[in-house]
C-alpha positions as CSV (number, residue, x, y, z in Angstrom):
1,M,101.2,124.3,150.4
2,T,102.9,123.6,147.0
3,T,106.1,121.6,147.4
4,P,109.2,123.4,145.9
5,R,110.5,121.9,142.7
6,P,113.6,122.6,140.6
7,Q,113.1,124.8,137.5
8,H,114.6,124.1,134.1
9,P,114.0,127.3,132.0
10,F,113.5,127.2,128.2
11,T,111.9,129.4,125.6
12,V,109.1,128.5,123.2
13,R,109.3,130.1,119.7
14,H,107.3,129.9,116.5
15,A,109.9,127.5,115.1
16,D,109.5,125.2,118.2
17,V,105.7,124.9,117.5
18,W,106.2,124.1,113.8
19,K,109.0,121.7,114.5
20,I,106.4,119.4,116.1
21,A,103.2,120.6,114.4
22,L,104.3,120.2,110.7
23,P,105.4,116.5,110.8
24,A,102.6,115.7,113.3
25,S,100.0,117.4,110.9
26,V,101.4,115.4,108.0
27,A,101.1,112.2,110.0
28,F,97.7,112.9,111.5
29,I,96.2,114.0,108.1
30,T,96.8,110.5,106.7
31,E,94.5,108.9,109.3
32,P,91.2,110.3,108.0
33,L,92.6,109.9,104.5
34,V,92.5,106.2,105.0
35,G,88.8,106.4,105.9
36,I,88.2,108.7,103.0
37,I,90.0,106.3,100.6
38,D,88.0,103.4,101.9
39,I,84.7,105.3,101.5
40,A,85.8,106.4,98.0
41,V,86.9,102.8,97.0
42,I,83.6,101.2,98.3
43,G,81.5,104.3,97.4
44,R,82.4,104.1,93.7
45,L,81.1,100.6,93.6
46,G,77.6,102.3,93.8
47,D,76.2,100.1,96.5
48,A,74.7,102.4,99.3
49,G,74.2,99.4,101.6
50,M,77.9,98.3,101.4
51,L,79.0,101.9,101.9
52,G,76.8,102.3,104.9
53,G,78.1,99.1,106.4
54,L,81.7,100.3,105.9
55,V,80.9,103.6,107.5
56,L,79.3,102.1,110.5
57,G,82.1,99.5,110.8
58,A,84.7,102.3,110.8
59,L,82.7,104.2,113.4
60,L,82.4,101.2,115.6
61,F,86.2,100.7,115.6
62,D,86.7,104.4,116.3
63,I,84.4,103.9,119.4
64,I,86.1,100.7,120.5
65,F,89.7,102.0,120.1
66,S,88.8,105.4,121.6
67,L,88.2,103.6,124.9
68,A,92.0,102.7,124.9
69,Y,93.1,106.0,123.4
70,F,94.5,106.9,126.8
71,L,97.4,104.7,125.8
72,R,98.5,107.4,123.3
73,I,97.5,110.6,125.0
74,G,98.3,109.5,128.5
75,T,101.7,108.2,127.5
76,A,102.4,111.5,125.6
77,G,101.6,113.7,128.5
78,L,103.5,111.7,131.1
79,T,106.5,111.3,128.7
80,A,106.6,115.1,127.9
81,Q,106.6,115.9,131.7
82,A,109.4,113.3,132.2
83,V,111.5,115.0,129.4
84,G,110.9,118.5,131.0
85,A,112.0,117.1,134.4
86,R,115.2,115.8,132.7
87,D,114.4,112.1,133.2
88,P,117.4,110.3,131.5
89,R,115.2,107.4,130.5
90,D,112.9,109.5,128.3
91,G,109.7,108.0,129.8
92,L,110.7,104.4,129.3
93,L,108.6,103.2,132.3
94,H,105.5,105.0,131.0
95,V,105.7,103.5,127.5
96,T,106.6,100.0,128.8
97,R,103.5,100.0,131.0
98,A,101.4,101.3,128.1
99,L,102.6,98.6,125.8
100,L,101.9,95.7,128.2
101,L,98.4,97.1,128.9
102,G,97.7,97.7,125.2
103,V,98.5,94.1,124.2
104,S,96.3,92.8,127.1
105,I,93.3,95.0,126.1
106,G,93.7,94.0,122.4
107,I,93.4,90.3,123.3
108,V,90.3,91.0,125.4
109,M,88.7,92.9,122.5
110,I,89.2,89.9,120.2
111,A,87.7,87.5,122.8
112,L,84.6,89.8,123.2
113,S,84.1,90.4,119.5
114,A,80.8,88.5,119.2
115,P,78.9,90.4,121.9
116,I,80.5,93.7,120.8
117,L,79.1,93.2,117.2
118,W,75.7,92.2,118.5
119,L,75.5,95.3,120.7
120,A,76.6,97.6,117.9
121,T,74.1,96.2,115.5
122,T,71.3,96.5,118.0
123,L,72.2,100.1,118.9
124,L,73.0,101.4,115.4
125,A,70.0,99.6,113.8
126,P,71.3,99.5,110.2
127,E,69.2,98.3,107.3
128,A,69.7,94.8,106.0
129,G,72.4,95.6,103.4
130,A,74.4,97.8,105.7
131,S,74.1,95.3,108.5
132,A,75.6,92.5,106.5
133,A,78.5,94.7,105.3
134,L,79.1,95.8,108.9
135,A,79.4,92.3,110.2
136,E,81.8,91.3,107.4
137,Y,84.0,94.3,108.0
138,F,84.1,93.9,111.8
139,N,84.9,90.2,111.9
140,H,88.0,90.8,109.8
141,R,89.3,94.1,111.2
142,I,89.0,93.1,114.9
143,W,92.3,91.1,114.5
144,A,94.1,94.4,114.3
145,A,93.3,95.3,117.9
146,P,96.6,94.4,119.6
147,F,98.7,96.0,116.9
148,S,96.6,99.2,116.9
149,L,97.0,99.6,120.7
150,I,100.8,99.0,120.4
151,N,100.9,101.8,117.9
152,Y,98.9,104.1,120.2
153,A,101.5,103.6,123.0
154,L,104.5,104.0,120.7
155,L,103.0,107.2,119.1
156,G,102.4,108.7,122.6
157,W,106.1,108.0,123.5
158,F,107.4,109.5,120.2
159,Y,105.3,112.7,120.4
160,G,105.9,113.1,124.2
161,R,109.7,113.1,123.4
162,A,109.0,115.7,120.6
163,A,110.3,113.0,118.1
164,A,107.6,114.2,115.7
165,K,109.4,113.2,112.5
166,T,109.7,109.6,113.7
167,G,106.0,109.6,114.6
168,M,105.2,111.0,111.2
169,M,107.2,108.3,109.4
170,L,105.5,105.6,111.4
171,Q,102.0,107.0,110.6
172,L,102.9,107.5,106.9
173,L,104.0,103.9,106.7
174,L,100.9,102.6,108.4
175,H,98.4,104.6,106.3
176,G,100.4,104.3,103.1
177,V,100.3,100.5,103.4
178,N,96.6,100.6,104.3
179,I,95.7,102.8,101.3
180,V,97.7,100.7,98.7
181,L,96.4,97.4,100.0
182,S,92.8,98.7,100.2
183,I,92.8,99.7,96.6
184,L,94.5,96.4,95.6
185,F,92.2,94.1,97.6
186,V,88.9,95.9,96.6
187,Y,89.6,96.8,93.0
188,V,92.0,94.0,91.9
189,F,91.0,91.1,94.1
190,H,87.3,92.2,94.4
191,W,87.1,91.4,98.2
192,G,84.7,94.3,99.0
193,V,84.6,95.4,102.6
194,T,86.7,92.3,103.6
195,G,89.5,93.8,101.5
196,A,89.2,97.2,103.2
197,A,89.3,95.5,106.7
198,T,92.2,93.2,105.8
199,S,94.3,96.0,104.5
200,T,93.9,97.7,107.9
201,V,95.0,94.6,109.8
202,L,98.2,94.2,107.8
203,A,99.0,97.9,107.9
204,Q,98.7,98.1,111.7
205,A,100.8,95.0,112.1
206,T,103.5,96.4,109.9
207,A,103.6,99.7,111.8
208,A,103.7,98.0,115.2
209,V,106.7,95.8,114.2
210,V,108.6,98.8,112.8
211,G,107.8,101.1,115.7
212,L,108.9,98.5,118.3
213,F,112.2,98.1,116.4
214,V,112.8,101.9,116.5
215,M,112.1,102.0,120.2
216,L,114.4,99.1,120.9
217,R,117.2,100.7,118.9
218,H,116.8,104.0,120.8
219,Y,117.5,102.2,124.1
220,G,120.2,99.9,122.7
221,G,118.2,96.7,122.4
222,F,115.9,94.6,124.5
223,G,118.7,93.7,127.0
224,A,119.5,97.4,127.5
225,I,115.9,98.1,128.3
226,V,115.7,95.3,130.8
227,A,118.9,96.7,132.5
228,K,117.4,100.2,132.7
229,I,114.3,99.1,134.6
230,A,114.9,98.1,138.2
231,P,113.1,95.1,139.7
232,G,109.6,96.1,140.7
233,E,109.6,99.5,139.0
234,L,106.8,98.5,136.6
235,R,104.7,97.6,139.6
236,D,105.4,100.8,141.5
237,A,102.1,101.5,143.4
238,T,102.2,105.3,143.1
239,A,103.0,105.3,139.4
240,L,100.4,102.7,138.7
241,K,97.8,104.6,140.6
242,R,98.6,107.7,138.6
243,M,98.5,105.8,135.3
244,F,95.2,104.1,136.0
245,G,93.6,107.3,137.4
246,L,94.7,109.0,134.2
247,S,93.5,106.1,132.1
248,R,90.1,106.0,133.8
249,D,89.4,109.7,133.2
250,L,90.6,109.6,129.6
251,M,88.5,106.5,129.0
252,I,85.4,108.3,130.3
253,R,86.3,111.3,128.1
254,S,86.7,109.0,125.1
255,M,83.4,107.3,125.8
256,A,81.6,110.7,125.9
257,L,83.5,111.8,122.8
258,M,82.6,108.8,120.7
259,G,79.1,108.7,122.2
260,A,78.4,112.0,120.5
261,Y,79.7,110.7,117.1
262,A,77.8,107.4,117.6
263,W,74.6,109.3,118.3
264,F,75.2,111.5,115.2
265,A,75.8,108.4,113.0
266,A,72.8,106.5,114.5
267,Q,70.5,109.4,113.8
268,G,71.8,109.5,110.2
269,S,71.2,105.8,110.0
270,R,67.6,106.2,111.1
271,M,67.1,108.7,108.3
272,G,68.1,106.1,105.7
273,E,71.2,104.9,103.8
274,V,71.5,108.1,101.7
275,A,71.5,110.4,104.8
276,L,73.9,108.0,106.6
277,S,76.4,108.0,103.7
278,A,76.2,111.7,103.0
279,N,76.7,112.7,106.7
280,A,79.6,110.2,106.8
281,I,81.3,111.9,103.9
282,L,80.9,115.3,105.4
283,L,82.1,114.1,108.8
284,N,85.1,112.4,107.4
285,L,86.0,115.6,105.5
286,L,85.6,117.5,108.8
287,M,87.9,115.1,110.5
288,L,90.4,115.5,107.8
289,L,90.7,119.2,108.8
290,A,90.6,118.2,112.5
291,Y,93.6,115.9,112.2
292,F,95.6,118.6,110.4
293,L,94.7,121.0,113.2
294,D,95.8,118.2,115.6
295,G,99.4,119.0,114.6
296,I,99.1,122.3,116.4
297,S,97.4,120.6,119.3
298,Q,100.2,118.1,119.4
299,A,102.8,120.9,119.6
300,A,100.8,122.5,122.4
301,E,100.6,119.1,124.2
302,Q,104.3,118.5,124.1
303,L,105.4,122.1,124.9
304,T,103.0,122.7,127.8
305,G,103.7,119.3,129.2
306,K,107.4,119.9,129.0
307,A,106.8,123.3,130.7
308,V,105.0,121.7,133.6
309,G,107.8,119.1,133.9
310,A,110.4,121.8,133.9
311,N,108.3,123.9,136.3
312,W,108.6,126.9,134.0
313,R,105.5,129.1,133.6
314,P,106.9,131.5,130.9
315,A,107.3,128.6,128.5
316,F,103.7,127.4,129.2
317,D,102.3,130.9,128.4
318,Q,104.3,131.1,125.2
319,A,103.2,127.7,124.0
320,Y,99.6,128.5,124.9
321,R,99.6,131.8,123.0
322,L,101.5,130.7,119.9
323,S,99.4,127.5,119.4
324,F,96.2,129.5,119.5
325,A,97.5,132.1,117.1
326,W,98.5,129.5,114.5
327,G,95.4,127.4,115.2
328,L,93.1,130.3,114.3
329,G,94.9,131.0,111.1
330,L,94.9,127.4,110.0
331,T,91.2,126.7,110.8
332,L,90.0,129.8,108.9
333,T,92.1,128.9,105.8
334,L,91.2,125.2,105.9
335,G,87.5,125.9,106.4
336,L,87.3,128.2,103.5
337,G,89.2,125.8,101.3
338,W,86.9,123.0,102.2
339,Y,83.8,125.0,101.4
340,L,85.0,126.1,98.0
341,S,86.3,122.6,97.0
342,G,83.4,120.7,98.6
343,P,81.4,120.0,95.4
344,W,84.4,118.5,93.6
345,V,85.6,116.4,96.6
346,I,82.1,115.0,97.3
347,G,81.7,114.1,93.6
348,A,85.1,112.3,93.8
349,M,84.1,110.3,96.9
350,T,80.8,108.8,95.6
351,T,79.1,108.2,92.3
352,N,75.6,108.0,93.9
353,A,73.7,111.0,92.7
354,E,71.3,111.0,95.7
355,V,74.2,110.9,98.2
356,Q,76.0,113.7,96.3
357,A,73.0,116.0,96.3
358,Y,72.3,115.3,100.0
359,A,75.8,116.0,101.1
360,L,76.0,119.3,99.0
361,T,72.9,120.5,100.8
362,Y,74.5,120.3,104.2
363,L,78.0,121.4,103.1
364,P,77.7,125.0,104.5
365,I,76.8,124.0,108.0
366,A,79.4,121.2,108.0
367,A,82.2,123.5,106.8
368,L,81.4,126.1,109.5
369,C,82.3,123.4,112.1
370,S,85.9,123.7,111.0
371,V,86.0,127.1,112.6
372,I,83.8,126.4,115.6
373,F,85.8,123.4,116.8
374,M,89.3,124.9,116.9
375,P,89.4,125.9,120.6
376,A,88.1,122.6,121.8
377,F,90.8,120.7,119.8
378,L,93.7,122.9,121.0
379,Y,92.6,122.7,124.6
380,D,92.6,118.9,124.3
381,G,96.3,119.1,123.6
382,I,97.0,121.5,126.5
383,L,95.0,119.3,128.9
384,V,96.9,116.1,127.8
385,G,100.3,117.8,128.2
386,T,99.5,119.1,131.7
387,T,97.7,115.8,132.6
388,L,94.6,117.7,133.7
389,N,92.6,114.5,133.0
390,S,89.7,115.3,135.3
391,V,89.1,118.5,133.4
392,M,89.1,116.6,130.1
393,R,86.7,114.1,131.5
394,N,84.2,116.5,133.1
395,G,84.3,118.9,130.1
396,M,83.5,116.1,127.6
397,V,80.7,114.7,129.8
398,V,79.1,118.2,130.2
399,S,79.4,119.0,126.5
400,L,77.9,115.6,125.6
401,G,74.9,116.6,127.7
402,V,74.7,119.9,125.8
403,F,74.9,118.1,122.5
404,L,72.2,115.5,123.3
405,L,69.8,118.2,124.6
406,A,70.4,120.3,121.5
407,A,69.9,117.3,119.2
408,L,66.7,116.3,120.9
409,A,65.4,119.8,120.7
410,L,66.5,120.7,117.2
411,Q,66.4,117.6,115.1
412,P,62.7,116.9,115.3
413,V,62.0,120.4,114.1
414,F,64.8,121.0,111.6
415,G,65.8,117.5,110.6
416,N,69.4,117.0,109.5
417,W,70.1,120.8,109.9
418,G,69.2,120.4,113.5
419,L,71.5,117.5,113.9
420,W,74.5,119.4,112.5
421,A,73.6,122.5,114.6
422,A,73.7,120.3,117.7
423,L,77.3,119.4,116.7
424,H,78.1,123.1,116.8
425,F,76.7,123.4,120.3
426,W,78.9,120.5,121.4
427,F,82.1,122.1,120.1
428,I,81.3,125.5,121.7
429,A,80.4,123.9,125.1
430,R,83.7,122.0,125.2
431,G,85.8,125.1,124.3
432,V,84.1,127.3,126.9
433,Y,84.4,124.7,129.7
434,Y,88.1,124.0,129.0
435,Y,89.0,127.7,128.9
436,L,87.4,128.4,132.2
437,A,88.9,125.3,133.9
438,I,92.5,126.0,132.6
439,E,92.3,129.7,133.7
440,R,91.4,128.5,137.2
441,R,94.3,126.0,137.4
442,K,97.2,127.8,135.8
443,A,98.7,129.0,139.1
444,W,99.0,125.6,140.8
445,L,100.5,123.8,137.8
446,F,103.8,125.4,138.7
447,A,105.5,125.0,142.1
448,P,107.9,127.5,143.8
449,A,111.5,127.0,142.8
450,A,113.5,124.5,144.9
């Protein structure tokens, strides 16, 4: 029997969605822009091997950091529920645990950098030029690990509290510094992929310092934070069990997520440097759209999480409906815009004629992904807010299986067309699984009124 809980009614309106979604979209859209700028900066040097190494290096860090992405999404969900339940500390314990864990994981990543690079080179099997550039990029960027994970935890706390403008400013700072330094180090100092990697390290460190300062100021300084946390609270067994259970499931989810992208990149790598580079350009453009859509997902995350914490089903239903209505409108508009502007954007990102022609060939099927993936992305936000972590884990594992089966069946017959088609099957499988699972669980997310 469900234990009665107090209810804290509130209403979700269009304005509430966009109050979070707009600054979050502006912040998120800068993340793939950094990857696009790095690709454009290196791509315009005309060296396919160097560009391929950068692409694989960026993918490798996406995979590595995705294993700790629970620090952001887990903190956001727990904090949103704490806000809905009227926790006066605004999720302080959640973010403090996440920060301590993030620094520890970052140090371990640095210590294990050599075997990580060896394993990645073995699995991705790049050609000689790309392999050398990959190693150069990795050995410099790995030093950003602790700062990157601090930023994950802080962003989760900001967005969980619906402090979307603060999160936006932090992301704009991070990516603005990264873009400026990348152009400076590559074009002015001629550091190549080392410059692109070094710019990321310095940008992540800058954002971490500023983000920690904002957090400390919110609570009145370090001393005030210490005073708000009772002895032993950070080691509370029940809270730690919940945190690590959530972290485990989200880590498995992230491994499955990045496993699909890694398979996609590895298959492109095996088709040669031109295919690898062209697919990377298209995938980065797709992710640009995805991060913009993530603003709506972020709004769904915070508002549904707040509804669960407040134990108020009407607000959950309103957030669910409004986020999907706006998500559909956005994805149709953005997908059409990408398709029409694709030739110009691809030409701006690389001067290599072979890469341009290859990317333009597969632009139609890549642009269609922007419509197909919308439900999966929005359900991600709802599942994070409601901390239905086992659903996220299982759905991602099942859909990964669908993707791999589709790729194995279609790519040998249709080549790169088959590889992109398998990506469509992956998005569809995720969306269907999440929809069915959420519909079955809506009732027990909300307890009877106390």
